[in-house]
PyMOL Python script that loads the backbone (N, CA, C, O; Angstrom):
from pymol import cmd

cmd.read_pdbstr("""\
ATOM      1  N   MET A   1       0.803  -1.136   0.238  1.00  0.00           N
ATOM      2  CA  MET A   1       0.047  -0.315   0.338  1.00  0.00           C
ATOM      3  C   MET A   1       1.078   1.436  -0.120  1.00  0.00           C
ATOM      4  O   MET A   1       2.060   1.753   0.551  1.00  0.00           O
ATOM      5  N   PRO A   2       0.685   2.122  -1.055  1.00  0.00           N
ATOM      6  CA  PRO A   2       1.080   3.108  -1.029  1.00  0.00           C
ATOM      7  C   PRO A   2       1.787   4.339   0.024  1.00  0.00           C
ATOM      8  O   PRO A   2       0.786   3.996   0.653  1.00  0.00           O
ATOM      9  N   GLN A   3       2.161   4.902   0.449  1.00  0.00           N
ATOM     10  CA  GLN A   3       2.133   5.653   1.700  1.00  0.00           C
ATOM     11  C   GLN A   3       2.076   7.428   1.334  1.00  0.00           C
ATOM     12  O   GLN A   3       2.779   8.299   0.821  1.00  0.00           O
ATOM     13  N   GLN A   4       1.109   7.302   1.802  1.00  0.00           N
ATOM     14  CA  GLN A   4       0.144   8.730   1.725  1.00  0.00           C
ATOM     15  C   GLN A   4       0.870   9.730   2.808  1.00  0.00           C
ATOM     16  O   GLN A   4       0.923   9.669   4.037  1.00  0.00           O
ATOM     17  N   LYS A   5       1.358  10.587   1.958  1.00  0.00           N
ATOM     18  CA  LYS A   5       2.225  12.007   2.512  1.00  0.00           C
ATOM     19  C   LYS A   5       1.247  12.855   3.573  1.00  0.00           C
ATOM     20  O   LYS A   5       0.114  12.901   3.094  1.00  0.00           O
ATOM     21  N   ALA A   6       1.324  13.527   4.838  1.00  0.00           N
ATOM     22  CA  ALA A   6       0.616  14.231   5.593  1.00  0.00           C
ATOM     23  C   ALA A   6       0.380  15.664   4.805  1.00  0.00           C
ATOM     24  O   ALA A   6       1.280  16.052   4.060  1.00  0.00           O
ATOM     25  N   ALA A   7      -0.800  16.441   4.958  1.00  0.00           N
ATOM     26  CA  ALA A   7      -1.511  17.354   4.120  1.00  0.00           C
ATOM     27  C   ALA A   7      -0.412  18.740   4.762  1.00  0.00           C
ATOM     28  O   ALA A   7       0.168  18.770   5.847  1.00  0.00           O
ATOM     29  N   SER A   8      -0.408  19.624   3.832  1.00  0.00           N
ATOM     30  CA  SER A   8       0.453  20.603   4.351  1.00  0.00           C
ATOM     31  C   SER A   8      -0.606  21.662   4.385  1.00  0.00           C
ATOM     32  O   SER A   8      -1.466  21.796   3.514  1.00  0.00           O
ATOM     33  N   LEU A   9      -0.464  22.490   5.577  1.00  0.00           N
ATOM     34  CA  LEU A   9      -1.171  23.812   5.598  1.00  0.00           C
ATOM     35  C   LEU A   9      -1.841  24.759   4.623  1.00  0.00           C
ATOM     36  O   LEU A   9      -2.956  25.278   4.667  1.00  0.00           O
ATOM     37  N   GLU A  10      -0.838  24.848   3.708  1.00  0.00           N
ATOM     38  CA  GLU A  10      -1.096  25.159   2.240  1.00  0.00           C
ATOM     39  C   GLU A  10      -2.579  24.065   1.792  1.00  0.00           C
ATOM     40  O   GLU A  10      -3.729  24.501   1.739  1.00  0.00           O
ATOM     41  N   GLU A  11      -2.311  23.076   1.602  1.00  0.00           N
ATOM     42  CA  GLU A  11      -2.835  22.287   0.781  1.00  0.00           C
ATOM     43  C   GLU A  11      -4.243  22.096   1.861  1.00  0.00           C
ATOM     44  O   GLU A  11      -5.105  21.824   1.026  1.00  0.00           O
ATOM     45  N   LEU A  12      -4.793  22.086   2.912  1.00  0.00           N
ATOM     46  CA  LEU A  12      -5.758  22.645   3.794  1.00  0.00           C
ATOM     47  C   LEU A  12      -6.271  23.269   3.966  1.00  0.00           C
ATOM     48  O   LEU A  12      -7.319  23.223   4.610  1.00  0.00           O
ATOM     49  N   SER A  13      -5.677  24.326   3.371  1.00  0.00           N
ATOM     50  CA  SER A  13      -6.282  25.802   3.396  1.00  0.00           C
ATOM     51  C   SER A  13      -7.115  26.235   2.219  1.00  0.00           C
ATOM     52  O   SER A  13      -7.792  27.259   2.127  1.00  0.00           O
ATOM     53  N   GLU A  14      -6.906  25.051   1.127  1.00  0.00           N
ATOM     54  CA  GLU A  14      -8.373  25.024  -0.033  1.00  0.00           C
ATOM     55  C   GLU A  14      -9.536  24.402   0.990  1.00  0.00           C
ATOM     56  O   GLU A  14     -10.699  24.513   0.603  1.00  0.00           O
ATOM     57  N   ARG A  15      -9.333  23.870   2.047  1.00  0.00           N
ATOM     58  CA  ARG A  15     -10.834  22.965   2.123  1.00  0.00           C
ATOM     59  C   ARG A  15     -11.696  23.962   3.445  1.00  0.00           C
ATOM     60  O   ARG A  15     -12.766  23.892   4.048  1.00  0.00           O
ATOM     61  N   ILE A  16     -10.576  24.810   3.427  1.00  0.00           N
ATOM     62  CA  ILE A  16     -11.593  26.066   4.393  1.00  0.00           C
ATOM     63  C   ILE A  16     -12.900  26.620   4.133  1.00  0.00           C
ATOM     64  O   ILE A  16     -12.929  27.474   3.247  1.00  0.00           O
ATOM     65  N   ILE A  17     -13.799  26.382   4.602  1.00  0.00           N
ATOM     66  CA  ILE A  17     -15.253  26.467   4.338  1.00  0.00           C
ATOM     67  C   ILE A  17     -15.292  28.372   4.739  1.00  0.00           C
ATOM     68  O   ILE A  17     -14.531  28.802   5.606  1.00  0.00           O
ATOM     69  N   TYR A  18     -16.070  29.137   4.132  1.00  0.00           N
ATOM     70  CA  TYR A  18     -16.333  30.444   4.229  1.00  0.00           C
ATOM     71  C   TYR A  18     -18.156  30.579   4.372  1.00  0.00           C
ATOM     72  O   TYR A  18     -18.957  30.128   3.552  1.00  0.00           O
ATOM     73  N   SER A  19     -18.363  31.037   5.155  1.00  0.00           N
ATOM     74  CA  SER A  19     -19.818  31.712   5.090  1.00  0.00           C
ATOM     75  C   SER A  19     -20.640  32.406   3.922  1.00  0.00           C
ATOM     76  O   SER A  19     -20.583  32.119   2.726  1.00  0.00           O
ATOM     77  N   GLU A  20     -21.083  32.961   4.267  1.00  0.00           N
ATOM     78  CA  GLU A  20     -21.875  33.346   3.277  1.00  0.00           C
ATOM     79  C   GLU A  20     -21.733  34.776   4.645  1.00  0.00           C
ATOM     80  O   GLU A  20     -21.434  34.582   5.823  1.00  0.00           O
ATOM     81  N   ARG A  21     -22.096  36.323   3.908  1.00  0.00           N
ATOM     82  CA  ARG A  21     -21.109  37.299   4.740  1.00  0.00           C
ATOM     83  C   ARG A  21     -22.644  37.758   5.010  1.00  0.00           C
ATOM     84  O   ARG A  21     -23.525  37.837   4.155  1.00  0.00           O
ATOM     85  N   TYR A  22     -22.746  38.004   6.218  1.00  0.00           N
ATOM     86  CA  TYR A  22     -23.757  38.697   7.191  1.00  0.00           C
ATOM     87  C   TYR A  22     -23.806  40.270   7.443  1.00  0.00           C
ATOM     88  O   TYR A  22     -22.860  40.975   7.093  1.00  0.00           O
ATOM     89  N   SER A  23     -24.856  40.760   8.018  1.00  0.00           N
ATOM     90  CA  SER A  23     -24.519  41.784   8.997  1.00  0.00           C
ATOM     91  C   SER A  23     -25.380  42.270  10.041  1.00  0.00           C
ATOM     92  O   SER A  23     -26.585  42.041   9.942  1.00  0.00           O
ATOM     93  N   ASP A  24     -24.917  42.933  11.067  1.00  0.00           N
ATOM     94  CA  ASP A  24     -26.105  44.216  11.427  1.00  0.00           C
ATOM     95  C   ASP A  24     -26.080  46.049  11.440  1.00  0.00           C
ATOM     96  O   ASP A  24     -25.318  46.715  10.740  1.00  0.00           O
ATOM     97  N   ALA A  25     -26.783  46.440  12.105  1.00  0.00           N
ATOM     98  CA  ALA A  25     -26.357  47.789  11.837  1.00  0.00           C
ATOM     99  C   ALA A  25     -24.695  48.547  12.279  1.00  0.00           C
ATOM    100  O   ALA A  25     -24.436  49.704  12.611  1.00  0.00           O
ATOM    101  N   ASN A  26     -24.055  47.693  12.160  1.00  0.00           N
ATOM    102  CA  ASN A  26     -22.818  48.687  12.727  1.00  0.00           C
ATOM    103  C   ASN A  26     -21.516  47.236  11.771  1.00  0.00           C
ATOM    104  O   ASN A  26     -20.488  47.701  11.280  1.00  0.00           O
ATOM    105  N   PHE A  27     -21.713  45.985  11.673  1.00  0.00           N
ATOM    106  CA  PHE A  27     -20.625  44.964  10.861  1.00  0.00           C
ATOM    107  C   PHE A  27     -21.019  44.187   9.854  1.00  0.00           C
ATOM    108  O   PHE A  27     -22.197  44.097   9.508  1.00  0.00           O
ATOM    109  N   GLU A  28     -20.102  43.597   9.334  1.00  0.00           N
ATOM    110  CA  GLU A  28     -20.530  43.086   8.882  1.00  0.00           C
ATOM    111  C   GLU A  28     -19.590  41.702   8.794  1.00  0.00           C
ATOM    112  O   GLU A  28     -18.397  41.787   8.502  1.00  0.00           O
ATOM    113  N   TYR A  29     -20.292  40.317   9.097  1.00  0.00           N
ATOM    114  CA  TYR A  29     -19.711  39.201   9.199  1.00  0.00           C
ATOM    115  C   TYR A  29     -19.352  37.868   8.595  1.00  0.00           C
ATOM    116  O   TYR A  29     -19.778  37.523   7.492  1.00  0.00           O
ATOM    117  N   ARG A  30     -18.623  37.186   9.280  1.00  0.00           N
ATOM    118  CA  ARG A  30     -18.685  36.092   8.128  1.00  0.00           C
ATOM    119  C   ARG A  30     -17.741  35.017   9.450  1.00  0.00           C
ATOM    120  O   ARG A  30     -16.855  35.248  10.272  1.00  0.00           O
ATOM    121  N   HIS A  31     -18.567  33.778   9.030  1.00  0.00           N
ATOM    122  CA  HIS A  31     -17.934  32.231   9.831  1.00  0.00           C
ATOM    123  C   HIS A  31     -16.886  31.541   9.050  1.00  0.00           C
ATOM    124  O   HIS A  31     -17.322  30.791   8.176  1.00  0.00           O
ATOM    125  N   VAL A  32     -15.711  31.619   9.159  1.00  0.00           N
ATOM    126  CA  VAL A  32     -14.710  30.794   8.633  1.00  0.00           C
ATOM    127  C   VAL A  32     -14.372  29.247   9.938  1.00  0.00           C
ATOM    128  O   VAL A  32     -14.183  29.175  11.153  1.00  0.00           O
ATOM    129  N   ILE A  33     -14.463  28.132   8.651  1.00  0.00           N
ATOM    130  CA  ILE A  33     -14.604  26.986   9.077  1.00  0.00           C
ATOM    131  C   ILE A  33     -13.097  26.540   8.487  1.00  0.00           C
ATOM    132  O   ILE A  33     -12.622  26.808   7.383  1.00  0.00           O
ATOM    133  N   LEU A  34     -12.561  25.849   9.473  1.00  0.00           N
ATOM    134  CA  LEU A  34     -11.276  25.384   9.505  1.00  0.00           C
ATOM    135  C   LEU A  34     -11.254  23.841   9.368  1.00  0.00           C
ATOM    136  O   LEU A  34     -11.705  23.223  10.333  1.00  0.00           O
ATOM    137  N   PRO A  35     -10.738  23.036   8.177  1.00  0.00           N
ATOM    138  CA  PRO A  35     -10.703  21.642   8.360  1.00  0.00           C
ATOM    139  C   PRO A  35      -9.985  20.804   9.627  1.00  0.00           C
ATOM    140  O   PRO A  35      -8.889  21.167  10.054  1.00  0.00           O
ATOM    141  N   LYS A  36     -10.690  19.664  10.183  1.00  0.00           N
ATOM    142  CA  LYS A  36     -10.154  19.272  11.352  1.00  0.00           C
ATOM    143  C   LYS A  36      -8.403  19.261  11.328  1.00  0.00           C
ATOM    144  O   LYS A  36      -7.623  19.719  12.163  1.00  0.00           O
ATOM    145  N   GLN A  37      -8.132  18.559  10.044  1.00  0.00           N
ATOM    146  CA  GLN A  37      -6.784  18.335   9.814  1.00  0.00           C
ATOM    147  C   GLN A  37      -5.870  19.368  10.008  1.00  0.00           C
ATOM    148  O   GLN A  37      -4.653  19.181   9.992  1.00  0.00           O
ATOM    149  N   MET A  38      -6.502  20.656  10.224  1.00  0.00           N
ATOM    150  CA  MET A  38      -5.323  21.953   9.717  1.00  0.00           C
ATOM    151  C   MET A  38      -5.396  22.137  11.288  1.00  0.00           C
ATOM    152  O   MET A  38      -4.401  22.825  11.512  1.00  0.00           O
ATOM    153  N   LEU A  39      -5.949  21.931  12.355  1.00  0.00           N
ATOM    154  CA  LEU A  39      -5.354  22.348  13.753  1.00  0.00           C
ATOM    155  C   LEU A  39      -4.300  21.654  14.076  1.00  0.00           C
ATOM    156  O   LEU A  39      -3.567  22.144  14.935  1.00  0.00           O
ATOM    157  N   LYS A  40      -3.946  20.365  13.494  1.00  0.00           N
ATOM    158  CA  LYS A  40      -3.003  19.196  13.519  1.00  0.00           C
ATOM    159  C   LYS A  40      -1.584  20.389  13.524  1.00  0.00           C
ATOM    160  O   LYS A  40      -0.665  20.391  14.342  1.00  0.00           O
ATOM    161  N   LEU A  41      -1.713  21.045  12.717  1.00  0.00           N
ATOM    162  CA  LEU A  41      -0.659  21.989  11.982  1.00  0.00           C
ATOM    163  C   LEU A  41      -0.277  23.729  12.536  1.00  0.00           C
ATOM    164  O   LEU A  41       0.614  24.572  12.433  1.00  0.00           O
ATOM    165  N   ILE A  42      -1.293  23.582  13.007  1.00  0.00           N
ATOM    166  CA  ILE A  42      -1.511  25.160  13.848  1.00  0.00           C
ATOM    167  C   ILE A  42      -0.595  24.928  14.759  1.00  0.00           C
ATOM    168  O   ILE A  42      -0.662  23.990  15.552  1.00  0.00           O
ATOM    169  N   PRO A  43       0.789  26.184  14.690  1.00  0.00           N
ATOM    170  CA  PRO A  43       1.515  26.516  16.176  1.00  0.00           C
ATOM    171  C   PRO A  43       0.712  26.324  17.147  1.00  0.00           C
ATOM    172  O   PRO A  43      -0.474  26.574  16.932  1.00  0.00           O
ATOM    173  N   LYS A  44       1.189  25.734  18.743  1.00  0.00           N
ATOM    174  CA  LYS A  44       0.396  25.489  19.495  1.00  0.00           C
ATOM    175  C   LYS A  44       0.187  26.681  20.206  1.00  0.00           C
ATOM    176  O   LYS A  44      -0.677  26.768  21.078  1.00  0.00           O
ATOM    177  N   ASP A  45       1.358  28.139  19.697  1.00  0.00           N
ATOM    178  CA  ASP A  45       0.903  29.216  20.324  1.00  0.00           C
ATOM    179  C   ASP A  45      -0.458  30.138  20.175  1.00  0.00           C
ATOM    180  O   ASP A  45      -0.739  31.227  20.675  1.00  0.00           O
ATOM    181  N   TYR A  46      -1.140  29.330  19.349  1.00  0.00           N
ATOM    182  CA  TYR A  46      -2.036  29.851  18.149  1.00  0.00           C
ATOM    183  C   TYR A  46      -3.691  29.316  19.680  1.00  0.00           C
ATOM    184  O   TYR A  46      -4.868  29.659  19.787  1.00  0.00           O
ATOM    185  N   PHE A  47      -3.140  28.761  20.165  1.00  0.00           N
ATOM    186  CA  PHE A  47      -4.259  28.109  20.948  1.00  0.00           C
ATOM    187  C   PHE A  47      -4.538  28.683  22.490  1.00  0.00           C
ATOM    188  O   PHE A  47      -3.679  29.265  23.153  1.00  0.00           O
ATOM    189  N   ARG A  48      -5.717  28.447  22.877  1.00  0.00           N
ATOM    190  CA  ARG A  48      -5.893  29.057  24.154  1.00  0.00           C
ATOM    191  C   ARG A  48      -4.722  28.274  25.476  1.00  0.00           C
ATOM    192  O   ARG A  48      -4.013  27.272  25.382  1.00  0.00           O
ATOM    193  N   GLN A  49      -4.852  28.883  26.210  1.00  0.00           N
ATOM    194  CA  GLN A  49      -4.142  28.192  27.252  1.00  0.00           C
ATOM    195  C   GLN A  49      -5.163  27.387  28.475  1.00  0.00           C
ATOM    196  O   GLN A  49      -4.905  26.553  29.343  1.00  0.00           O
ATOM    197  N   ASP A  50      -6.392  28.073  28.068  1.00  0.00           N
ATOM    198  CA  ASP A  50      -7.269  27.505  28.868  1.00  0.00           C
ATOM    199  C   ASP A  50      -8.001  26.681  28.775  1.00  0.00           C
ATOM    200  O   ASP A  50      -8.586  26.075  29.672  1.00  0.00           O
ATOM    201  N   ASP A  51      -8.098  26.475  26.940  1.00  0.00           N
ATOM    202  CA  ASP A  51      -8.730  25.082  26.642  1.00  0.00           C
ATOM    203  C   ASP A  51      -7.683  25.052  25.132  1.00  0.00           C
ATOM    204  O   ASP A  51      -7.537  25.884  24.237  1.00  0.00           O
ATOM    205  N   PRO A  52      -6.990  23.485  25.398  1.00  0.00           N
ATOM    206  CA  PRO A  52      -6.000  23.854  23.903  1.00  0.00           C
ATOM    207  C   PRO A  52      -6.669  23.527  23.194  1.00  0.00           C
ATOM    208  O   PRO A  52      -6.040  23.397  22.144  1.00  0.00           O
ATOM    209  N   SER A  53      -7.792  23.244  23.047  1.00  0.00           N
ATOM    210  CA  SER A  53      -8.517  22.991  21.636  1.00  0.00           C
ATOM    211  C   SER A  53      -8.963  23.961  21.488  1.00  0.00           C
ATOM    212  O   SER A  53      -9.879  23.660  20.723  1.00  0.00           O
ATOM    213  N   LEU A  54      -9.077  25.553  21.721  1.00  0.00           N
ATOM    214  CA  LEU A  54      -9.875  25.957  21.239  1.00  0.00           C
ATOM    215  C   LEU A  54      -8.912  27.064  20.200  1.00  0.00           C
ATOM    216  O   LEU A  54      -7.752  27.038  20.610  1.00  0.00           O
ATOM    217  N   LEU A  55      -8.987  27.524  19.613  1.00  0.00           N
ATOM    218  CA  LEU A  55      -8.067  28.724  19.003  1.00  0.00           C
ATOM    219  C   LEU A  55      -8.027  30.057  19.696  1.00  0.00           C
ATOM    220  O   LEU A  55      -9.165  30.490  19.872  1.00  0.00           O
ATOM    221  N   ARG A  56      -7.240  30.709  20.066  1.00  0.00           N
ATOM    222  CA  ARG A  56      -7.495  32.157  20.230  1.00  0.00           C
ATOM    223  C   ARG A  56      -7.403  32.916  19.503  1.00  0.00           C
ATOM    224  O   ARG A  56      -6.968  32.537  18.415  1.00  0.00           O
ATOM    225  N   ILE A  57      -7.755  34.441  19.657  1.00  0.00           N
ATOM    226  CA  ILE A  57      -8.232  35.564  18.902  1.00  0.00           C
ATOM    227  C   ILE A  57      -7.131  35.705  18.059  1.00  0.00           C
ATOM    228  O   ILE A  57      -6.303  36.436  18.603  1.00  0.00           O
ATOM    229  N   LEU A  58      -6.620  35.163  16.519  1.00  0.00           N
ATOM    230  CA  LEU A  58      -5.560  35.578  16.197  1.00  0.00           C
ATOM    231  C   LEU A  58      -5.377  36.937  15.379  1.00  0.00           C
ATOM    232  O   LEU A  58      -6.284  37.417  14.698  1.00  0.00           O
ATOM    233  N   ASP A  59      -4.027  37.543  15.524  1.00  0.00           N
ATOM    234  CA  ASP A  59      -3.887  38.797  14.808  1.00  0.00           C
ATOM    235  C   ASP A  59      -4.219  38.716  13.058  1.00  0.00           C
ATOM    236  O   ASP A  59      -4.734  37.772  12.460  1.00  0.00           O
ATOM    237  N   GLU A  60      -3.937  39.495  12.720  1.00  0.00           N
ATOM    238  CA  GLU A  60      -3.724  39.465  11.120  1.00  0.00           C
ATOM    239  C   GLU A  60      -2.805  38.229  10.220  1.00  0.00           C
ATOM    240  O   GLU A  60      -3.010  37.364   9.368  1.00  0.00           O
ATOM    241  N   HIS A  61      -1.765  38.746  10.971  1.00  0.00           N
ATOM    242  CA  HIS A  61      -1.087  37.712  10.258  1.00  0.00           C
ATOM    243  C   HIS A  61      -0.839  36.512  10.593  1.00  0.00           C
ATOM    244  O   HIS A  61      -0.318  35.651   9.884  1.00  0.00           O
ATOM    245  N   GLU A  62      -1.177  36.421  11.606  1.00  0.00           N
ATOM    246  CA  GLU A  62      -1.668  34.734  12.256  1.00  0.00           C
ATOM    247  C   GLU A  62      -2.913  34.138  11.402  1.00  0.00           C
ATOM    248  O   GLU A  62      -2.596  33.233  10.630  1.00  0.00           O
ATOM    249  N   TRP A  63      -4.040  34.445  11.420  1.00  0.00           N
ATOM    250  CA  TRP A  63      -5.116  33.947  10.949  1.00  0.00           C
ATOM    251  C   TRP A  63      -4.286  33.808   8.925  1.00  0.00           C
ATOM    252  O   TRP A  63      -4.197  32.686   8.428  1.00  0.00           O
ATOM    253  N   ARG A  64      -3.834  35.015   8.142  1.00  0.00           N
ATOM    254  CA  ARG A  64      -3.501  35.000   6.888  1.00  0.00           C
ATOM    255  C   ARG A  64      -2.624  33.880   6.660  1.00  0.00           C
ATOM    256  O   ARG A  64      -2.887  33.238   5.643  1.00  0.00           O
ATOM    257  N   GLY A  65      -1.777  33.536   7.258  1.00  0.00           N
ATOM    258  CA  GLY A  65      -0.499  32.933   7.689  1.00  0.00           C
ATOM    259  C   GLY A  65      -0.766  31.339   7.978  1.00  0.00           C
ATOM    260  O   GLY A  65       0.087  30.465   8.130  1.00  0.00           O
ATOM    261  N   ILE A  66      -2.138  31.216   8.008  1.00  0.00           N
ATOM    262  CA  ILE A  66      -2.287  29.722   8.095  1.00  0.00           C
ATOM    263  C   ILE A  66      -3.174  29.559   6.986  1.00  0.00           C
ATOM    264  O   ILE A  66      -3.358  28.352   6.828  1.00  0.00           O
ATOM    265  N   GLY A  67      -3.846  30.280   6.096  1.00  0.00           N
ATOM    266  CA  GLY A  67      -4.278  30.203   4.860  1.00  0.00           C
ATOM    267  C   GLY A  67      -5.676  30.611   5.129  1.00  0.00           C
ATOM    268  O   GLY A  67      -6.496  30.284   4.271  1.00  0.00           O
ATOM    269  N   ILE A  68      -6.072  31.227   6.101  1.00  0.00           N
ATOM    270  CA  ILE A  68      -7.344  32.114   6.059  1.00  0.00           C
ATOM    271  C   ILE A  68      -7.255  33.390   4.638  1.00  0.00           C
ATOM    272  O   ILE A  68      -6.286  34.133   4.790  1.00  0.00           O
ATOM    273  N   THR A  69      -7.918  33.636   3.639  1.00  0.00           N
ATOM    274  CA  THR A  69      -8.442  35.090   3.199  1.00  0.00           C
ATOM    275  C   THR A  69      -9.532  35.279   3.692  1.00  0.00           C
ATOM    276  O   THR A  69     -10.412  34.493   4.044  1.00  0.00           O
ATOM    277  N   GLN A  70      -9.436  36.664   3.718  1.00  0.00           N
ATOM    278  CA  GLN A  70     -10.539  38.187   3.628  1.00  0.00           C
ATOM    279  C   GLN A  70     -10.045  39.513   3.387  1.00  0.00           C
ATOM    280  O   GLN A  70      -8.847  39.731   3.564  1.00  0.00           O
ATOM    281  N   SER A  71     -10.595  40.163   3.116  1.00  0.00           N
ATOM    282  CA  SER A  71     -10.835  41.236   2.785  1.00  0.00           C
ATOM    283  C   SER A  71     -10.054  41.950   3.736  1.00  0.00           C
ATOM    284  O   SER A  71     -10.044  41.615   4.920  1.00  0.00           O
ATOM    285  N   LEU A  72      -9.032  43.450   3.052  1.00  0.00           N
ATOM    286  CA  LEU A  72      -8.175  44.096   4.118  1.00  0.00           C
ATOM    287  C   LEU A  72      -9.757  44.250   5.163  1.00  0.00           C
ATOM    288  O   LEU A  72     -10.904  44.012   4.784  1.00  0.00           O
ATOM    289  N   GLY A  73      -9.344  44.676   6.407  1.00  0.00           N
ATOM    290  CA  GLY A  73      -9.895  45.257   6.983  1.00  0.00           C
ATOM    291  C   GLY A  73     -10.918  43.760   8.201  1.00  0.00           C
ATOM    292  O   GLY A  73     -11.648  44.133   9.120  1.00  0.00           O
ATOM    293  N   TRP A  74     -10.801  42.912   8.025  1.00  0.00           N
ATOM    294  CA  TRP A  74     -11.539  42.311   8.783  1.00  0.00           C
ATOM    295  C   TRP A  74     -10.802  41.782   9.633  1.00  0.00           C
ATOM    296  O   TRP A  74      -9.616  41.854   9.315  1.00  0.00           O
ATOM    297  N   GLN A  75     -11.024  41.208  10.719  1.00  0.00           N
ATOM    298  CA  GLN A  75     -10.355  41.020  12.075  1.00  0.00           C
ATOM    299  C   GLN A  75     -11.397  39.712  12.673  1.00  0.00           C
ATOM    300  O   GLN A  75     -12.594  39.572  12.423  1.00  0.00           O
ATOM    301  N   HIS A  76     -10.728  39.038  13.331  1.00  0.00           N
ATOM    302  CA  HIS A  76     -11.548  37.722  14.226  1.00  0.00           C
ATOM    303  C   HIS A  76     -11.522  38.250  15.626  1.00  0.00           C
ATOM    304  O   HIS A  76     -10.665  38.911  16.213  1.00  0.00           O
ATOM    305  N   PHE A  77     -12.708  37.776  16.017  1.00  0.00           N
ATOM    306  CA  PHE A  77     -13.292  38.258  17.172  1.00  0.00           C
ATOM    307  C   PHE A  77     -14.109  36.968  17.739  1.00  0.00           C
ATOM    308  O   PHE A  77     -14.668  37.078  18.831  1.00  0.00           O
ATOM    309  N   GLU A  78     -14.170  35.972  17.145  1.00  0.00           N
ATOM    310  CA  GLU A  78     -14.654  34.650  17.741  1.00  0.00           C
ATOM    311  C   GLU A  78     -14.500  33.427  17.699  1.00  0.00           C
ATOM    312  O   GLU A  78     -14.521  32.817  16.630  1.00  0.00           O
ATOM    313  N   VAL A  79     -14.339  32.917  18.722  1.00  0.00           N
ATOM    314  CA  VAL A  79     -13.975  31.167  18.469  1.00  0.00           C
ATOM    315  C   VAL A  79     -14.946  30.332  18.887  1.00  0.00           C
ATOM    316  O   VAL A  79     -15.159  30.268  20.098  1.00  0.00           O
ATOM    317  N   HIS A  80     -15.918  29.331  17.744  1.00  0.00           N
ATOM    318  CA  HIS A  80     -16.623  28.380  18.516  1.00  0.00           C
ATOM    319  C   HIS A  80     -15.529  26.877  18.003  1.00  0.00           C
ATOM    320  O   HIS A  80     -14.488  26.833  17.346  1.00  0.00           O
ATOM    321  N   GLY A  81     -16.276  25.903  18.596  1.00  0.00           N
ATOM    322  CA  GLY A  81     -15.413  24.463  19.334  1.00  0.00           C
ATOM    323  C   GLY A  81     -16.315  23.664  17.898  1.00  0.00           C
ATOM    324  O   GLY A  81     -17.022  24.217  17.056  1.00  0.00           O
ATOM    325  N   ALA A  82     -16.031  22.509  18.010  1.00  0.00           N
ATOM    326  CA  ALA A  82     -16.544  21.797  17.130  1.00  0.00           C
ATOM    327  C   ALA A  82     -17.829  21.485  17.911  1.00  0.00           C
ATOM    328  O   ALA A  82     -18.941  21.264  17.432  1.00  0.00           O
ATOM    329  N   ALA A  83     -17.556  21.504  18.885  1.00  0.00           N
ATOM    330  CA  ALA A  83     -19.325  20.755  19.528  1.00  0.00           C
ATOM    331  C   ALA A  83     -20.148  22.013  19.656  1.00  0.00           C
ATOM    332  O   ALA A  83     -21.270  21.770  20.099  1.00  0.00           O
ATOM    333  N   ASP A  84     -19.949  23.134  19.429  1.00  0.00           N
ATOM    334  CA  ASP A  84     -20.884  24.654  19.206  1.00  0.00           C
ATOM    335  C   ASP A  84     -21.328  24.521  17.705  1.00  0.00           C
ATOM    336  O   ASP A  84     -22.501  24.829  17.495  1.00  0.00           O
ATOM    337  N   VAL A  85     -20.606  24.126  16.663  1.00  0.00           N
ATOM    338  CA  VAL A  85     -20.915  24.547  15.496  1.00  0.00           C
ATOM    339  C   VAL A  85     -21.817  22.616  15.434  1.00  0.00           C
ATOM    340  O   VAL A  85     -22.771  22.552  14.659  1.00  0.00           O
ATOM    341  N   GLN A  86     -21.588  21.775  15.926  1.00  0.00           N
ATOM    342  CA  GLN A  86     -22.580  20.748  15.729  1.00  0.00           C
ATOM    343  C   GLN A  86     -23.832  21.310  16.236  1.00  0.00           C
ATOM    344  O   GLN A  86     -24.819  21.428  15.510  1.00  0.00           O
ATOM    345  N   GLY A  87     -23.818  21.593  17.229  1.00  0.00           N
ATOM    346  CA  GLY A  87     -25.285  22.017  18.187  1.00  0.00           C
ATOM    347  C   GLY A  87     -26.228  22.633  17.007  1.00  0.00           C
ATOM    348  O   GLY A  87     -27.430  22.382  16.921  1.00  0.00           O
ATOM    349  N   GLN A  88     -25.720  23.229  16.372  1.00  0.00           N
ATOM    350  CA  GLN A  88     -26.463  24.494  15.765  1.00  0.00           C
ATOM    351  C   GLN A  88     -27.367  23.838  14.642  1.00  0.00           C
ATOM    352  O   GLN A  88     -28.100  24.543  13.948  1.00  0.00           O
TER     353      GLN A  88
END
""", "prot")
cmd.dss("prot")
cmd.show_as("cartoon", "prot")
cmd.util.cbc("prot")
cmd.orient("prot")
């Protein structure tokens, strides 16, 4: 059986899911869902100290560095775990 090579962040970034944009009176929002396999490749210091299964709020250079693409001006402001998303 041929050995499969591990996927890179770049390859996995092609599988990121972006929601449609939606807005309120002040801001425009968009959900970004990362492939589960991607979490194993993200630097450990990008995760919360109190819950290492969740990303912390990332600066723009950090989220862009792991392959998330958004227009200029977007900010990362909230994190949901897999259980939160599945429960919706």
